[in-house]
C-alpha positions in Angstrom: 137.6 54.5 164.1 138.0 54.4 167.9 136.7 57.2 170.1 134.7 58.9 167.4 130.9 58.9 167.2 129.3 57.9 163.9 127.5 61.2 163.7 130.8 63.1 163.2 131.4 61.1 160.0 128.1 61.9 158.3 128.0 64.4 155.5 126.0 67.5 156.4 122.8 68.0 154.5 122.8 70.5 151.6 121.1 73.1 153.6 124.1 73.3 155.9 126.7 73.6 153.3 128.2 76.7 151.7 127.0 75.5 148.2 123.4 76.0 149.2 122.4 79.6 148.5 119.2 79.3 150.4 120.5 78.0 153.7 120.3 81.4 155.4 116.7 82.0 154.2 115.7 78.6 155.5 117.3 79.2 158.9 115.5 82.6 159.1 112.2 81.0 158.2 112.6 78.5 161.0 113.2 81.2 163.6 110.4 83.3 162.2 107.9 80.5 162.3 108.6 79.8 166.0 107.7 83.3 167.0 104.8 83.7 164.6 103.0 80.3 164.5 99.7 81.7 163.3 101.0 83.9 160.4 101.2 82.7 156.8 103.6 82.8 153.9 102.6 86.2 152.7 103.6 87.8 156.0 106.8 85.8 156.0 107.6 86.9 152.5 107.2 90.6 153.3 109.2 90.3 156.5 112.0 88.5 154.8 112.1 91.1 152.0 112.2 93.9 154.5 115.3 92.3 156.1 117.1 91.9 152.8 116.6 88.2 152.4 115.8 86.7 148.9 115.2 83.3 147.4 117.9 82.0 144.9 115.3 80.6 142.5 115.9 78.4 139.4 113.4 78.7 136.6 111.1 75.9 135.6 110.0 75.1 132.1 106.5 73.6 131.5 106.2 73.4 127.7 107.5 74.4 124.3 105.4 75.4 121.3 106.1 74.3 118.7 107.9 71.1 119.8 109.5 70.3 116.4 111.0 72.2 113.4 113.6 72.1 110.6 117.2 71.0 111.1 118.3 74.3 109.5 117.0 76.2 112.5 115.6 79.7 112.4 112.2 78.4 113.6 110.3 80.6 116.1 109.1 78.7 119.2 107.7 79.7 122.6 108.9 78.4 126.0 106.4 78.6 128.8 107.2 78.2 132.5 107.9 80.2 135.6 110.7 82.4 136.9 111.9 83.3 133.3 112.5 87.0 133.9 116.2 86.7 134.6 117.1 84.2 131.8 120.5 84.9 130.3 120.7 82.0 127.8 118.6 79.4 126.1 120.2 76.2 125.0 119.1 73.4 122.6 121.1 70.4 123.6 124.6 71.9 123.8 123.9 74.6 121.2 122.9 78.1 122.4 120.1 80.0 120.7 121.5 83.2 119.1 118.2 85.1 119.5 115.5 85.1 122.1 113.2 87.6 123.8 111.9 87.3 127.4 108.3 88.3 126.9 107.3 87.9 130.5 108.1 85.9 133.6 106.2 82.9 132.1 107.1 83.1 128.3 110.2 83.3 126.1 110.2 83.7 122.3 113.2 82.0 120.8 114.6 81.2 117.3 116.0 77.7 117.1 119.6 77.1 116.2 120.5 74.4 113.7 120.5 70.8 115.0 119.5 67.2 114.6 117.4 64.5 116.4 115.6 65.3 119.7 117.3 67.6 122.2 116.5 69.0 125.6 115.9 72.8 125.7 117.0 74.5 128.9 117.3 78.1 130.1 120.0 79.6 132.3 119.8 82.2 135.1 122.7 83.3 137.4 121.5 80.8 140.0 121.4 77.7 137.8 119.8 75.9 134.9 116.2 74.9 134.5 114.7 71.4 133.8 114.6 70.5 130.1 111.7 70.2 127.6 112.0 68.1 124.4 112.4 69.6 120.9 112.7 67.5 117.8 114.6 68.5 114.7 112.9 67.2 111.5 114.9 66.6 108.3 113.7 68.2 105.0 111.3 65.7 103.2 112.0 64.3 99.8 109.8 62.9 97.0 111.0 60.2 94.8 107.9 59.3 92.8 104.2 60.0 92.0 101.7 57.4 90.9 100.0 58.0 88.5 102.1 60.7 86.9 99.1 62.2 85.1 95.3 62.6 85.5 92.2 64.5 84.3 92.0 68.2 84.3 88.9 68.0 86.6 91.0 66.4 89.3 89.5 64.3 92.1 91.6 61.2 91.3 93.9 59.6 93.9 97.6 60.1 93.7 100.2 58.2 95.7 103.4 60.1 96.7 106.5 58.2 97.8 109.5 59.6 99.5 111.1 60.1 102.9 110.4 62.2 106.0 106.7 62.6 105.2 105.3 61.7 108.6 104.8 65.3 109.7 103.2 66.4 106.4 101.2 69.6 106.9 100.4 70.4 103.2 100.5 68.8 99.8 100.4 71.2 96.8 99.7 70.7 93.1 101.6 73.7 91.8 100.4 76.4 94.2 97.0 74.8 95.1 96.7 72.8 98.3 95.0 69.4 98.1 93.4 67.0 100.5 95.7 64.2 101.6 96.3 61.4 104.1 99.7 60.6 105.6 100.0 56.8 105.3 103.5 56.5 106.7 106.9 58.3 106.8 107.4 57.2 103.2 104.0 57.5 101.6 101.2 60.1 101.3 97.9 59.6 99.4 96.6 62.8 97.9 93.5 63.9 95.9 94.5 65.7 92.8 93.1 69.3 92.4 91.7 70.6 89.1 94.4 72.0 86.8 96.0 72.2 83.4 99.4 71.5 81.9 102.3 70.1 84.0 102.8 71.1 87.7 105.2 70.2 90.5 103.8 68.4 93.5 105.4 69.4 96.7 105.0 68.4 100.4 105.5 70.7 103.3 106.4 69.2 106.7 107.8 70.4 110.0 111.2 69.9 108.3 110.5 72.3 105.4 109.4 71.9 101.7 110.6 69.0 99.6 111.7 68.8 96.0 108.9 68.8 93.4 107.8 65.8 91.2 106.0 66.4 87.9 102.3 65.7 87.4 100.6 66.3 84.1 96.9 67.1 83.5 95.7 65.4 80.4 
């Protein structure tokens, strides 16, 4: 292009465009620093506030607890981060949470919507959307068999449970009594039978919920 300097063809940096809400603040800080080279951020913050300038912040998420839960949703989790006071929406993937409470500038309590697989959880404020933190939806477990199907009333024998979705097993119950167990894989759990009488249902509780029961008889 004849007669035109290359510099006129360059795109201006973001700080010089109308789409950057903090351009004015940055320009003010440069002018302020030239006249007050020995004063720090705290003084600059107060002076900027006195002149009506503000920073268009976007919140940052650091963690989520718990990081997994049932596909049906309705699970209470806590988001931790910074700049959360002005949050207007919490989203799991593309699905908004219907209920959340901003407890403080660093924590939000939220009930998960229904979903599947692993999604990114983000929060929204008028100035933008935060980074994402991962949340995994866990399917409801199932039990297909128990071996052996019976054992002594004194308990203490080994019982092998077979099914699906068992990897996040948090509890194994014989009737209403919890037993010791080991998660062998996503399809197998080895449990120690508790003392009992009659026939009871063995169930497994995971992050995805409570499975169907399989019968076990004390003989």
